All heavy atoms as atom14 arrays in JSON, in Angstrom:
{
  "sequence": "MSTLSLYIDKSVVEIFVQNGEKVFTERFYTDEAPTIKIDGKNLLGQLTTYQLETH",
  "atom14_mask": [
    [1, 1, 1, 1, 1, 1, 1, 1, 0, 0, 0, 0, 0, 0],
    [1, 1, 1, 1, 1, 1, 0, 0, 0, 0, 0, 0, 0, 0],
    [1, 1, 1, 1, 1, 1, 1, 0, 0, 0, 0, 0, 0, 0],
    [1, 1, 1, 1, 1, 1, 1, 1, 0, 0, 0, 0, 0, 0],
    [1, 1, 1, 1, 1, 1, 0, 0, 0, 0, 0, 0, 0, 0],
    [1, 1, 1, 1, 1, 1, 1, 1, 0, 0, 0, 0, 0, 0],
    [1, 1, 1, 1, 1, 1, 1, 1, 1, 1, 1, 1, 0, 0],
    [1, 1, 1, 1, 1, 1, 1, 1, 0, 0, 0, 0, 0, 0],
    [1, 1, 1, 1, 1, 1, 1, 1, 0, 0, 0, 0, 0, 0],
    [1, 1, 1, 1, 1, 1, 1, 1, 1, 0, 0, 0, 0, 0],
    [1, 1, 1, 1, 1, 1, 0, 0, 0, 0, 0, 0, 0, 0],
    [1, 1, 1, 1, 1, 1, 1, 0, 0, 0, 0, 0, 0, 0],
    [1, 1, 1, 1, 1, 1, 1, 0, 0, 0, 0, 0, 0, 0],
    [1, 1, 1, 1, 1, 1, 1, 1, 1, 0, 0, 0, 0, 0],
    [1, 1, 1, 1, 1, 1, 1, 1, 0, 0, 0, 0, 0, 0],
    [1, 1, 1, 1, 1, 1, 1, 1, 1, 1, 1, 0, 0, 0],
    [1, 1, 1, 1, 1, 1, 1, 0, 0, 0, 0, 0, 0, 0],
    [1, 1, 1, 1, 1, 1, 1, 1, 1, 0, 0, 0, 0, 0],
    [1, 1, 1, 1, 1, 1, 1, 1, 0, 0, 0, 0, 0, 0],
    [1, 1, 1, 1, 0, 0, 0, 0, 0, 0, 0, 0, 0, 0],
    [1, 1, 1, 1, 1, 1, 1, 1, 1, 0, 0, 0, 0, 0],
    [1, 1, 1, 1, 1, 1, 1, 1, 1, 0, 0, 0, 0, 0],
    [1, 1, 1, 1, 1, 1, 1, 0, 0, 0, 0, 0, 0, 0],
    [1, 1, 1, 1, 1, 1, 1, 1, 1, 1, 1, 0, 0, 0],
    [1, 1, 1, 1, 1, 1, 1, 0, 0, 0, 0, 0, 0, 0],
    [1, 1, 1, 1, 1, 1, 1, 1, 1, 0, 0, 0, 0, 0],
    [1, 1, 1, 1, 1, 1, 1, 1, 1, 1, 1, 0, 0, 0],
    [1, 1, 1, 1, 1, 1, 1, 1, 1, 1, 1, 0, 0, 0],
    [1, 1, 1, 1, 1, 1, 1, 1, 1, 1, 1, 1, 0, 0],
    [1, 1, 1, 1, 1, 1, 1, 0, 0, 0, 0, 0, 0, 0],
    [1, 1, 1, 1, 1, 1, 1, 1, 0, 0, 0, 0, 0, 0],
    [1, 1, 1, 1, 1, 1, 1, 1, 1, 0, 0, 0, 0, 0],
    [1, 1, 1, 1, 1, 0, 0, 0, 0, 0, 0, 0, 0, 0],
    [1, 1, 1, 1, 1, 1, 1, 0, 0, 0, 0, 0, 0, 0],
    [1, 1, 1, 1, 1, 1, 1, 0, 0, 0, 0, 0, 0, 0],
    [1, 1, 1, 1, 1, 1, 1, 1, 0, 0, 0, 0, 0, 0],
    [1, 1, 1, 1, 1, 1, 1, 1, 1, 0, 0, 0, 0, 0],
    [1, 1, 1, 1, 1, 1, 1, 1, 0, 0, 0, 0, 0, 0],
    [1, 1, 1, 1, 1, 1, 1, 1, 0, 0, 0, 0, 0, 0],
    [1, 1, 1, 1, 0, 0, 0, 0, 0, 0, 0, 0, 0, 0],
    [1, 1, 1, 1, 1, 1, 1, 1, 1, 0, 0, 0, 0, 0],
    [1, 1, 1, 1, 1, 1, 1, 1, 0, 0, 0, 0, 0, 0],
    [1, 1, 1, 1, 1, 1, 1, 1, 0, 0, 0, 0, 0, 0],
    [1, 1, 1, 1, 1, 1, 1, 1, 0, 0, 0, 0, 0, 0],
    [1, 1, 1, 1, 0, 0, 0, 0, 0, 0, 0, 0, 0, 0],
    [1, 1, 1, 1, 1, 1, 1, 1, 1, 0, 0, 0, 0, 0],
    [1, 1, 1, 1, 1, 1, 1, 1, 0, 0, 0, 0, 0, 0],
    [1, 1, 1, 1, 1, 1, 1, 0, 0, 0, 0, 0, 0, 0],
    [1, 1, 1, 1, 1, 1, 1, 0, 0, 0, 0, 0, 0, 0],
    [1, 1, 1, 1, 1, 1, 1, 1, 1, 1, 1, 1, 0, 0],
    [1, 1, 1, 1, 1, 1, 1, 1, 1, 0, 0, 0, 0, 0],
    [1, 1, 1, 1, 1, 1, 1, 1, 0, 0, 0, 0, 0, 0],
    [1, 1, 1, 1, 1, 1, 1, 1, 1, 0, 0, 0, 0, 0],
    [1, 1, 1, 1, 1, 1, 1, 0, 0, 0, 0, 0, 0, 0],
    [1, 1, 1, 1, 1, 1, 1, 1, 1, 1, 0, 0, 0, 0]
  ],
  "atom14_positions": [
    [[-32.49, 2.0, -61.83], [-33.05, 1.02, -62.73], [-34.41, 0.57, -62.19], [-34.57, 0.35, -61.01], [-32.12, -0.19, -62.85], [-32.72, -1.26, -63.7], [-31.91, -2.88, -63.86], [-30.28, -2.72, -63.33], [0.0, 0.0, 0.0], [0.0, 0.0, 0.0], [0.0, 0.0, 0.0], [0.0, 0.0, 0.0], [0.0, 0.0, 0.0], [0.0, 0.0, 0.0]],
    [[-35.38, 0.44, -63.06], [-36.7, -0.04, -62.69], [-36.69, -1.55, -62.59], [-35.96, -2.23, -63.3], [-37.73, 0.37, -63.74], [-37.83, 1.76, -63.8], [0.0, 0.0, 0.0], [0.0, 0.0, 0.0], [0.0, 0.0, 0.0], [0.0, 0.0, 0.0], [0.0, 0.0, 0.0], [0.0, 0.0, 0.0], [0.0, 0.0, 0.0], [0.0, 0.0, 0.0]],
    [[-37.5, -2.1, -61.68], [-37.62, -3.55, -61.55], [-39.08, -3.95, -61.7], [-39.99, -3.22, -61.32], [-37.1, -4.05, -60.19], [-37.88, -3.48, -59.14], [-35.63, -3.7, -59.99], [0.0, 0.0, 0.0], [0.0, 0.0, 0.0], [0.0, 0.0, 0.0], [0.0, 0.0, 0.0], [0.0, 0.0, 0.0], [0.0, 0.0, 0.0], [0.0, 0.0, 0.0]],
    [[-39.27, -5.11, -62.28], [-40.6, -5.68, -62.47], [-40.48, -7.17, -62.21], [-39.7, -7.86, -62.85], [-41.09, -5.43, -63.9], [-42.46, -5.98, -64.25], [-43.55, -5.21, -63.5], [-42.69, -5.89, -65.75], [0.0, 0.0, 0.0], [0.0, 0.0, 0.0], [0.0, 0.0, 0.0], [0.0, 0.0, 0.0], [0.0, 0.0, 0.0], [0.0, 0.0, 0.0]],
    [[-41.24, -7.68, -61.23], [-41.23, -9.1, -60.9], [-42.63, -9.65, -61.1], [-43.6, -9.04, -60.65], [-40.8, -9.33, -59.45], [-39.52, -8.82, -59.23], [0.0, 0.0, 0.0], [0.0, 0.0, 0.0], [0.0, 0.0, 0.0], [0.0, 0.0, 0.0], [0.0, 0.0, 0.0], [0.0, 0.0, 0.0], [0.0, 0.0, 0.0], [0.0, 0.0, 0.0]],
    [[-42.73, -10.81, -61.78], [-44.01, -11.47, -62.0], [-43.96, -12.86, -61.4], [-42.99, -13.59, -61.6], [-44.3, -11.61, -63.5], [-44.63, -10.33, -64.23], [-43.39, -9.78, -64.87], [-45.69, -10.6, -65.24], [0.0, 0.0, 0.0], [0.0, 0.0, 0.0], [0.0, 0.0, 0.0], [0.0, 0.0, 0.0], [0.0, 0.0, 0.0], [0.0, 0.0, 0.0]],
    [[-45.01, -13.22, -60.67], [-45.16, -14.55, -60.11], [-46.49, -15.1, -60.61], [-47.53, -14.47, -60.43], [-45.13, -14.5, -58.58], [-43.83, -13.98, -58.05], [-43.65, -12.62, -57.83], [-42.76, -14.83, -57.81], [-42.45, -12.13, -57.36], [-41.56, -14.35, -57.33], [-41.41, -13.0, -57.11], [-40.22, -12.51, -56.65], [0.0, 0.0, 0.0], [0.0, 0.0, 0.0]],
    [[-46.44, -16.27, -61.23], [-47.65, -16.84, -61.84], [-47.78, -18.29, -61.4], [-46.81, -19.05, -61.44], [-47.57, -16.77, -63.38], [-47.43, -15.32, -63.82], [-48.79, -17.42, -64.01], [-47.15, -15.16, -65.3], [0.0, 0.0, 0.0], [0.0, 0.0, 0.0], [0.0, 0.0, 0.0], [0.0, 0.0, 0.0], [0.0, 0.0, 0.0], [0.0, 0.0, 0.0]],
    [[-48.97, -18.67, -60.97], [-49.24, -20.08, -60.72], [-50.5, -20.46, -61.48], [-50.84, -19.83, -62.47], [-49.29, -20.41, -59.23], [-50.5, -19.84, -58.52], [-51.41, -19.3, -59.18], [-50.55, -19.93, -57.28], [0.0, 0.0, 0.0], [0.0, 0.0, 0.0], [0.0, 0.0, 0.0], [0.0, 0.0, 0.0], [0.0, 0.0, 0.0], [0.0, 0.0, 0.0]],
    [[-51.23, -21.47, -61.03], [-52.35, -21.98, -61.8], [-53.5, -21.0, -61.96], [-54.24, -21.07, -62.93], [-52.86, -23.27, -61.16], [-51.88, -24.39, -61.28], [-52.42, -25.67, -60.7], [-51.39, -26.77, -60.84], [-51.88, -28.02, -60.33], [0.0, 0.0, 0.0], [0.0, 0.0, 0.0], [0.0, 0.0, 0.0], [0.0, 0.0, 0.0], [0.0, 0.0, 0.0]],
    [[-53.71, -20.08, -61.02], [-54.84, -19.16, -61.16], [-54.56, -17.74, -60.67], [-55.47, -16.93, -60.59], [-56.05, -19.7, -60.39], [-55.79, -19.71, -59.0], [0.0, 0.0, 0.0], [0.0, 0.0, 0.0], [0.0, 0.0, 0.0], [0.0, 0.0, 0.0], [0.0, 0.0, 0.0], [0.0, 0.0, 0.0], [0.0, 0.0, 0.0], [0.0, 0.0, 0.0]],
    [[-53.31, -17.42, -60.35], [-52.98, -16.1, -59.84], [-51.74, -15.56, -60.54], [-50.78, -16.29, -60.77], [-52.72, -16.15, -58.31], [-52.28, -14.79, -57.79], [-53.94, -16.62, -57.56], [0.0, 0.0, 0.0], [0.0, 0.0, 0.0], [0.0, 0.0, 0.0], [0.0, 0.0, 0.0], [0.0, 0.0, 0.0], [0.0, 0.0, 0.0], [0.0, 0.0, 0.0]],
    [[-51.77, -14.26, -60.85], [-50.57, -13.56, -61.31], [-50.36, -12.39, -60.36], [-51.31, -11.67, -60.02], [-50.65, -13.1, -62.79], [-51.81, -12.16, -63.0], [-49.35, -12.45, -63.22], [0.0, 0.0, 0.0], [0.0, 0.0, 0.0], [0.0, 0.0, 0.0], [0.0, 0.0, 0.0], [0.0, 0.0, 0.0], [0.0, 0.0, 0.0], [0.0, 0.0, 0.0]],
    [[-49.14, -12.23, -59.86], [-48.78, -11.1, -59.01], [-47.65, -10.34, -59.68], [-46.7, -10.93, -60.15], [-48.37, -11.56, -57.62], [-49.51, -12.17, -56.85], [-49.15, -12.49, -55.42], [-48.17, -13.25, -55.22], [-49.83, -11.98, -54.52], [0.0, 0.0, 0.0], [0.0, 0.0, 0.0], [0.0, 0.0, 0.0], [0.0, 0.0, 0.0], [0.0, 0.0, 0.0]],
    [[-47.79, -9.02, -59.71], [-46.8, -8.16, -60.36], [-46.3, -7.17, -59.32], [-47.09, -6.47, -58.68], [-47.43, -7.41, -61.55], [-48.02, -8.4, -62.55], [-46.39, -6.49, -62.2], [-48.87, -7.76, -63.61], [0.0, 0.0, 0.0], [0.0, 0.0, 0.0], [0.0, 0.0, 0.0], [0.0, 0.0, 0.0], [0.0, 0.0, 0.0], [0.0, 0.0, 0.0]],
    [[-44.99, -7.13, -59.14], [-44.35, -6.22, -58.2], [-43.5, -5.22, -58.98], [-42.61, -5.62, -59.73], [-43.46, -6.99, -57.21], [-44.23, -7.91, -56.31], [-44.61, -9.17, -56.73], [-44.57, -7.5, -55.03], [-45.32, -10.02, -55.9], [-45.28, -8.34, -54.19], [-45.66, -9.6, -54.63], [0.0, 0.0, 0.0], [0.0, 0.0, 0.0], [0.0, 0.0, 0.0]],
    [[-43.77, -3.94, -58.8], [-43.02, -2.88, -59.46], [-42.12, -2.21, -58.43], [-42.57, -1.88, -57.32], [-43.98, -1.84, -60.08], [-43.21, -0.74, -60.79], [-44.97, -2.52, -61.03], [0.0, 0.0, 0.0], [0.0, 0.0, 0.0], [0.0, 0.0, 0.0], [0.0, 0.0, 0.0], [0.0, 0.0, 0.0], [0.0, 0.0, 0.0], [0.0, 0.0, 0.0]],
    [[-40.87, -1.99, -58.81], [-39.89, -1.35, -57.93], [-39.83, -2.04, -56.56], [-39.95, -1.39, -55.52], [-40.2, 0.14, -57.75], [-39.96, 0.98, -58.98], [-38.54, 0.93, -59.47], [-38.22, 0.1, -60.31], [-37.7, 1.78, -58.96], [0.0, 0.0, 0.0], [0.0, 0.0, 0.0], [0.0, 0.0, 0.0], [0.0, 0.0, 0.0], [0.0, 0.0, 0.0]],
    [[-39.66, -3.35, -56.57], [-39.5, -4.15, -55.34], [-40.66, -3.98, -54.37], [-40.49, -3.99, -53.16], [-38.17, -3.81, -54.66], [-36.99, -4.16, -55.52], [-36.92, -5.24, -56.09], [-36.05, -3.24, -55.64], [0.0, 0.0, 0.0], [0.0, 0.0, 0.0], [0.0, 0.0, 0.0], [0.0, 0.0, 0.0], [0.0, 0.0, 0.0], [0.0, 0.0, 0.0]],
    [[-41.86, -3.8, -54.9], [-43.06, -3.76, -54.07], [-43.64, -2.39, -53.82], [-44.61, -2.26, -53.07], [0.0, 0.0, 0.0], [0.0, 0.0, 0.0], [0.0, 0.0, 0.0], [0.0, 0.0, 0.0], [0.0, 0.0, 0.0], [0.0, 0.0, 0.0], [0.0, 0.0, 0.0], [0.0, 0.0, 0.0], [0.0, 0.0, 0.0], [0.0, 0.0, 0.0]],
    [[-43.1, -1.33, -54.44], [-43.72, -0.01, -54.29], [-45.15, -0.03, -54.81], [-46.03, 0.61, -54.24], [-42.92, 1.06, -55.03], [-41.63, 1.45, -54.35], [-40.91, 2.58, -55.05], [-41.55, 3.32, -55.83], [-39.71, 2.74, -54.81], [0.0, 0.0, 0.0], [0.0, 0.0, 0.0], [0.0, 0.0, 0.0], [0.0, 0.0, 0.0], [0.0, 0.0, 0.0]],
    [[-45.37, -0.75, -55.89], [-46.71, -0.98, -56.44], [-46.86, -2.48, -56.62], [-45.94, -3.15, -57.09], [-46.9, -0.3, -57.79], [-46.72, 1.19, -57.78], [-47.91, 1.86, -57.16], [-47.72, 3.37, -57.24], [-48.75, 4.1, -56.6], [0.0, 0.0, 0.0], [0.0, 0.0, 0.0], [0.0, 0.0, 0.0], [0.0, 0.0, 0.0], [0.0, 0.0, 0.0]],
    [[-48.02, -3.02, -56.26], [-48.27, -4.46, -56.37], [-49.65, -4.67, -56.98], [-50.61, -4.0, -56.6], [-48.21, -5.14, -54.98], [-48.51, -6.63, -55.09], [-46.86, -4.91, -54.32], [0.0, 0.0, 0.0], [0.0, 0.0, 0.0], [0.0, 0.0, 0.0], [0.0, 0.0, 0.0], [0.0, 0.0, 0.0], [0.0, 0.0, 0.0], [0.0, 0.0, 0.0]],
    [[-49.73, -5.59, -57.93], [-50.99, -5.92, -58.59], [-51.19, -7.44, -58.47], [-50.26, -8.2, -58.69], [-50.95, -5.54, -60.07], [-50.63, -4.1, -60.31], [-49.33, -3.69, -60.48], [-51.65, -3.16, -60.36], [-49.02, -2.35, -60.7], [-51.36, -1.82, -60.57], [-50.04, -1.42, -60.74], [0.0, 0.0, 0.0], [0.0, 0.0, 0.0], [0.0, 0.0, 0.0]],
    [[-52.39, -7.84, -58.15], [-52.74, -9.26, -58.07], [-53.99, -9.49, -58.9], [-54.95, -8.72, -58.81], [-52.99, -9.69, -56.61], [-51.82, -9.43, -55.84], [-53.32, -11.17, -56.53], [0.0, 0.0, 0.0], [0.0, 0.0, 0.0], [0.0, 0.0, 0.0], [0.0, 0.0, 0.0], [0.0, 0.0, 0.0], [0.0, 0.0, 0.0], [0.0, 0.0, 0.0]],
    [[-53.98, -10.53, -59.69], [-55.13, -10.84, -60.54], [-55.37, -12.34, -60.52], [-54.44, -13.14, -60.57], [-54.86, -10.37, -61.97], [-56.02, -10.51, -62.9], [-57.18, -9.6, -62.54], [-56.94, -8.48, -62.09], [-58.32, -10.04, -62.73], [0.0, 0.0, 0.0], [0.0, 0.0, 0.0], [0.0, 0.0, 0.0], [0.0, 0.0, 0.0], [0.0, 0.0, 0.0]],
    [[-56.65, -12.74, -60.44], [-57.04, -14.15, -60.53], [-57.48, -14.43, -61.96], [-58.08, -13.59, -62.61], [-58.2, -14.46, -59.6], [-57.96, -14.24, -58.14], [-57.22, -15.31, -57.42], [-57.59, -16.65, -57.74], [-57.73, -17.62, -56.84], [-57.6, -17.35, -55.58], [-57.99, -18.83, -57.22], [0.0, 0.0, 0.0], [0.0, 0.0, 0.0], [0.0, 0.0, 0.0]],
    [[-57.18, -15.62, -62.44], [-57.66, -16.03, -63.76], [-57.93, -17.52, -63.71], [-57.39, -18.25, -62.88], [-56.64, -15.69, -64.86], [-55.33, -16.39, -64.71], [-55.09, -17.6, -65.33], [-54.32, -15.84, -63.94], [-53.88, -18.25, -65.19], [-53.1, -16.48, -63.79], [-52.88, -17.69, -64.43], [0.0, 0.0, 0.0], [0.0, 0.0, 0.0], [0.0, 0.0, 0.0]],
    [[-58.8, -17.98, -64.59], [-59.19, -19.38, -64.61], [-59.09, -19.9, -66.04], [-59.64, -19.31, -66.96], [-60.61, -19.55, -64.08], [-60.73, -19.03, -62.67], [-61.14, -17.73, -62.41], [-60.37, -19.84, -61.6], [-61.22, -17.25, -61.11], [-60.45, -19.37, -60.29], [-60.88, -18.08, -60.06], [-60.94, -17.6, -58.78], [0.0, 0.0, 0.0], [0.0, 0.0, 0.0]],
    [[-58.34, -20.97, -66.22], [-58.15, -21.56, -67.53], [-57.93, -23.05, -67.38], [-57.49, -23.52, -66.33], [-56.95, -20.91, -68.25], [-56.79, -21.52, -69.52], [-55.67, -21.04, -67.47], [0.0, 0.0, 0.0], [0.0, 0.0, 0.0], [0.0, 0.0, 0.0], [0.0, 0.0, 0.0], [0.0, 0.0, 0.0], [0.0, 0.0, 0.0], [0.0, 0.0, 0.0]],
    [[-58.25, -23.8, -68.41], [-58.02, -25.25, -68.39], [-56.58, -25.6, -68.78], [-56.14, -26.72, -68.57], [-58.98, -25.95, -69.35], [-60.42, -25.85, -68.87], [-60.63, -25.76, -67.64], [-61.32, -25.86, -69.72], [0.0, 0.0, 0.0], [0.0, 0.0, 0.0], [0.0, 0.0, 0.0], [0.0, 0.0, 0.0], [0.0, 0.0, 0.0], [0.0, 0.0, 0.0]],
    [[-55.86, -24.64, -69.34], [-54.49, -24.87, -69.79], [-53.49, -24.18, -68.86], [-53.84, -23.23, -68.16], [-54.32, -24.34, -71.21], [-55.24, -25.02, -72.21], [-55.09, -24.44, -73.6], [-54.08, -23.76, -73.86], [-55.98, -24.67, -74.42], [0.0, 0.0, 0.0], [0.0, 0.0, 0.0], [0.0, 0.0, 0.0], [0.0, 0.0, 0.0], [0.0, 0.0, 0.0]],
    [[-52.25, -24.63, -68.91], [-51.2, -24.0, -68.12], [-50.96, -22.58, -68.63], [-51.01, -22.34, -69.83], [-49.92, -24.82, -68.21], [0.0, 0.0, 0.0], [0.0, 0.0, 0.0], [0.0, 0.0, 0.0], [0.0, 0.0, 0.0], [0.0, 0.0, 0.0], [0.0, 0.0, 0.0], [0.0, 0.0, 0.0], [0.0, 0.0, 0.0], [0.0, 0.0, 0.0]],
    [[-50.71, -21.63, -67.72], [-50.46, -20.25, -68.17], [-49.14, -20.14, -68.92], [-48.19, -20.89, -68.67], [-50.4, -19.45, -66.86], [-50.07, -20.45, -65.81], [-50.64, -21.76, -66.29], [0.0, 0.0, 0.0], [0.0, 0.0, 0.0], [0.0, 0.0, 0.0], [0.0, 0.0, 0.0], [0.0, 0.0, 0.0], [0.0, 0.0, 0.0], [0.0, 0.0, 0.0]],
    [[-49.08, -19.22, -69.87], [-47.85, -18.94, -70.61], [-47.59, -17.43, -70.56], [-48.51, -16.65, -70.36], [-47.94, -19.39, -72.07], [-49.03, -18.71, -72.69], [-48.15, -20.88, -72.19], [0.0, 0.0, 0.0], [0.0, 0.0, 0.0], [0.0, 0.0, 0.0], [0.0, 0.0, 0.0], [0.0, 0.0, 0.0], [0.0, 0.0, 0.0], [0.0, 0.0, 0.0]],
    [[-46.34, -17.06, -70.74], [-45.95, -15.66, -70.71], [-45.32, -15.29, -72.04], [-44.5, -16.03, -72.57], [-44.91, -15.4, -69.6], [-45.46, -15.8, -68.25], [-44.47, -13.95, -69.59], [-44.43, -15.78, -67.15], [0.0, 0.0, 0.0], [0.0, 0.0, 0.0], [0.0, 0.0, 0.0], [0.0, 0.0, 0.0], [0.0, 0.0, 0.0], [0.0, 0.0, 0.0]],
    [[-45.72, -14.14, -72.56], [-45.1, -13.61, -73.78], [-44.69, -12.17, -73.5], [-45.52, -11.36, -73.07], [-46.06, -13.67, -74.95], [-45.45, -13.19, -76.24], [-46.42, -13.32, -77.39], [-45.77, -12.83, -78.67], [-46.65, -12.94, -79.81], [0.0, 0.0, 0.0], [0.0, 0.0, 0.0], [0.0, 0.0, 0.0], [0.0, 0.0, 0.0], [0.0, 0.0, 0.0]],
    [[-43.43, -11.86, -73.72], [-42.92, -10.52, -73.48], [-42.38, -9.97, -74.79], [-41.58, -10.62, -75.46], [-41.81, -10.54, -72.41], [-42.38, -11.03, -71.08], [-41.18, -9.16, -72.26], [-41.36, -11.2, -70.0], [0.0, 0.0, 0.0], [0.0, 0.0, 0.0], [0.0, 0.0, 0.0], [0.0, 0.0, 0.0], [0.0, 0.0, 0.0], [0.0, 0.0, 0.0]],
    [[-42.83, -8.77, -75.14], [-42.33, -8.1, -76.33], [-40.98, -7.49, -76.0], [-40.89, -6.56, -75.2], [-43.32, -7.01, -76.75], [-42.88, -6.27, -78.0], [-41.78, -6.52, -78.5], [-43.67, -5.43, -78.47], [0.0, 0.0, 0.0], [0.0, 0.0, 0.0], [0.0, 0.0, 0.0], [0.0, 0.0, 0.0], [0.0, 0.0, 0.0], [0.0, 0.0, 0.0]],
    [[-39.92, -8.03, -76.57], [-38.56, -7.61, -76.25], [-38.07, -6.38, -76.95], [-36.95, -5.94, -76.73], [0.0, 0.0, 0.0], [0.0, 0.0, 0.0], [0.0, 0.0, 0.0], [0.0, 0.0, 0.0], [0.0, 0.0, 0.0], [0.0, 0.0, 0.0], [0.0, 0.0, 0.0], [0.0, 0.0, 0.0], [0.0, 0.0, 0.0], [0.0, 0.0, 0.0]],
    [[-38.89, -5.75, -77.79], [-38.44, -4.58, -78.53], [-38.02, -3.43, -77.61], [-37.06, -2.74, -77.87], [-39.54, -4.09, -79.47], [-39.87, -5.03, -80.58], [-41.01, -4.47, -81.42], [-41.55, -5.52, -82.36], [-42.77, -5.08, -83.01], [0.0, 0.0, 0.0], [0.0, 0.0, 0.0], [0.0, 0.0, 0.0], [0.0, 0.0, 0.0], [0.0, 0.0, 0.0]],
    [[-38.77, -3.23, -76.54], [-38.49, -2.13, -75.63], [-37.94, -2.61, -74.3], [-37.92, -1.87, -73.33], [-39.76, -1.31, -75.39], [-40.27, -0.68, -76.67], [-39.48, -0.18, -77.46], [-41.56, -0.74, -76.88], [0.0, 0.0, 0.0], [0.0, 0.0, 0.0], [0.0, 0.0, 0.0], [0.0, 0.0, 0.0], [0.0, 0.0, 0.0], [0.0, 0.0, 0.0]],
    [[-37.51, -3.86, -74.23], [-37.01, -4.44, -72.99], [-35.54, -4.08, -72.82], [-34.7, -4.44, -73.63], [-37.18, -5.97, -73.02], [-36.78, -6.73, -71.78], [-37.68, -6.34, -70.62], [-36.88, -8.22, -72.03], [0.0, 0.0, 0.0], [0.0, 0.0, 0.0], [0.0, 0.0, 0.0], [0.0, 0.0, 0.0], [0.0, 0.0, 0.0], [0.0, 0.0, 0.0]],
    [[-35.24, -3.34, -71.78], [-33.87, -2.99, -71.46], [-33.52, -3.63, -70.13], [-34.27, -3.52, -69.18], [-33.7, -1.47, -71.35], [-34.03, -0.67, -72.6], [-33.94, 0.82, -72.29], [-33.07, -1.02, -73.72], [0.0, 0.0, 0.0], [0.0, 0.0, 0.0], [0.0, 0.0, 0.0], [0.0, 0.0, 0.0], [0.0, 0.0, 0.0], [0.0, 0.0, 0.0]],
    [[-32.42, -4.3, -70.06], [-32.01, -4.9, -68.81], [-31.95, -6.41, -68.9], [-31.69, -6.97, -69.96], [0.0, 0.0, 0.0], [0.0, 0.0, 0.0], [0.0, 0.0, 0.0], [0.0, 0.0, 0.0], [0.0, 0.0, 0.0], [0.0, 0.0, 0.0], [0.0, 0.0, 0.0], [0.0, 0.0, 0.0], [0.0, 0.0, 0.0], [0.0, 0.0, 0.0]],
    [[-32.23, -7.06, -67.79], [-32.05, -8.49, -67.67], [-33.39, -9.17, -67.39], [-34.2, -8.66, -66.64], [-31.09, -8.78, -66.52], [-30.85, -10.24, -66.28], [-29.87, -10.44, -65.12], [-29.25, -9.52, -64.66], [-29.77, -11.66, -64.67], [0.0, 0.0, 0.0], [0.0, 0.0, 0.0], [0.0, 0.0, 0.0], [0.0, 0.0, 0.0], [0.0, 0.0, 0.0]],
    [[-33.59, -10.32, -67.99], [-34.78, -11.13, -67.77], [-34.33, -12.46, -67.21], [-33.5, -13.15, -67.82], [-35.55, -11.33, -69.08], [-36.73, -12.28, -69.02], [-37.82, -11.71, -68.11], [-37.28, -12.52, -70.42], [0.0, 0.0, 0.0], [0.0, 0.0, 0.0], [0.0, 0.0, 0.0], [0.0, 0.0, 0.0], [0.0, 0.0, 0.0], [0.0, 0.0, 0.0]],
    [[-34.85, -12.82, -66.04], [-34.54, -14.1, -65.41], [-35.85, -14.81, -65.11], [-36.77, -14.2, -64.6], [-33.77, -13.89, -64.1], [-32.6, -13.11, -64.36], [-33.35, -15.21, -63.49], [0.0, 0.0, 0.0], [0.0, 0.0, 0.0], [0.0, 0.0, 0.0], [0.0, 0.0, 0.0], [0.0, 0.0, 0.0], [0.0, 0.0, 0.0], [0.0, 0.0, 0.0]],
    [[-35.93, -16.1, -65.43], [-37.12, -16.87, -65.11], [-36.75, -18.03, -64.19], [-35.64, -18.56, -64.25], [-37.8, -17.44, -66.38], [-36.87, -18.3, -67.04], [-38.2, -16.32, -67.31], [0.0, 0.0, 0.0], [0.0, 0.0, 0.0], [0.0, 0.0, 0.0], [0.0, 0.0, 0.0], [0.0, 0.0, 0.0], [0.0, 0.0, 0.0], [0.0, 0.0, 0.0]],
    [[-37.68, -18.41, -63.33], [-37.5, -19.51, -62.39], [-38.73, -20.4, -62.46], [-39.85, -19.91, -62.53], [-37.35, -19.01, -60.96], [-36.2, -18.07, -60.77], [-36.38, -16.69, -60.82], [-34.92, -18.56, -60.53], [-35.32, -15.82, -60.65], [-33.86, -17.68, -60.34], [-34.07, -16.32, -60.4], [-33.03, -15.45, -60.23], [0.0, 0.0, 0.0], [0.0, 0.0, 0.0]],
    [[-38.54, -21.69, -62.42], [-39.64, -22.64, -62.35], [-39.94, -22.9, -60.89], [-39.07, -23.32, -60.13], [-39.27, -23.96, -63.04], [-40.34, -25.02, -62.96], [-41.58, -24.65, -63.76], [-41.49, -24.17, -64.87], [-42.72, -24.89, -63.18], [0.0, 0.0, 0.0], [0.0, 0.0, 0.0], [0.0, 0.0, 0.0], [0.0, 0.0, 0.0], [0.0, 0.0, 0.0]],
    [[-41.16, -22.61, -60.46], [-41.56, -22.88, -59.07], [-41.82, -24.37, -58.9], [-42.19, -25.06, -59.85], [-42.81, -22.08, -58.72], [-42.68, -20.57, -58.85], [-44.02, -19.9, -58.51], [-41.61, -20.04, -57.93], [0.0, 0.0, 0.0], [0.0, 0.0, 0.0], [0.0, 0.0, 0.0], [0.0, 0.0, 0.0], [0.0, 0.0, 0.0], [0.0, 0.0, 0.0]],
    [[-41.62, -24.85, -57.69], [-41.86, -26.25, -57.41], [-43.35, -26.57, -57.55], [-44.19, -25.74, -57.2], [-41.41, -26.59, -56.0], [-39.92, -26.56, -55.81], [-39.52, -27.0, -54.42], [-40.26, -27.79, -53.79], [-38.47, -26.55, -53.98], [0.0, 0.0, 0.0], [0.0, 0.0, 0.0], [0.0, 0.0, 0.0], [0.0, 0.0, 0.0], [0.0, 0.0, 0.0]],
    [[-43.66, -27.75, -58.03], [-45.05, -28.19, -58.1], [-45.29, -29.22, -57.01], [-44.4, -30.0, -56.67], [-45.36, -28.81, -59.47], [-44.49, -29.9, -59.69], [-45.18, -27.79, -60.56], [0.0, 0.0, 0.0], [0.0, 0.0, 0.0], [0.0, 0.0, 0.0], [0.0, 0.0, 0.0], [0.0, 0.0, 0.0], [0.0, 0.0, 0.0], [0.0, 0.0, 0.0]],
    [[-46.48, -29.2, -56.47], [-46.81, -30.14, -55.38], [-47.99, -30.97, -55.77], [-48.84, -30.65, -56.44], [-47.14, -29.38, -54.09], [-45.98, -28.61, -53.58], [-45.01, -29.17, -52.79], [-45.62, -27.32, -53.75], [-44.11, -28.24, -52.48], [-44.47, -27.11, -53.05], [0.0, 0.0, 0.0], [0.0, 0.0, 0.0], [0.0, 0.0, 0.0], [0.0, 0.0, 0.0]]
  ]
}
């Protein structure tokens, strides 16, 4: 089974494919909180989300 993990905070998104075999990091700048939209048509498996602590 393939795995995809996304971690997003105020200005960074990190994407881990297959538990870190491939890793992508991107910076972004916005005045609004980031949001995620996933097209579920081709999504097979399980989706779990976690709210990170804010400081």
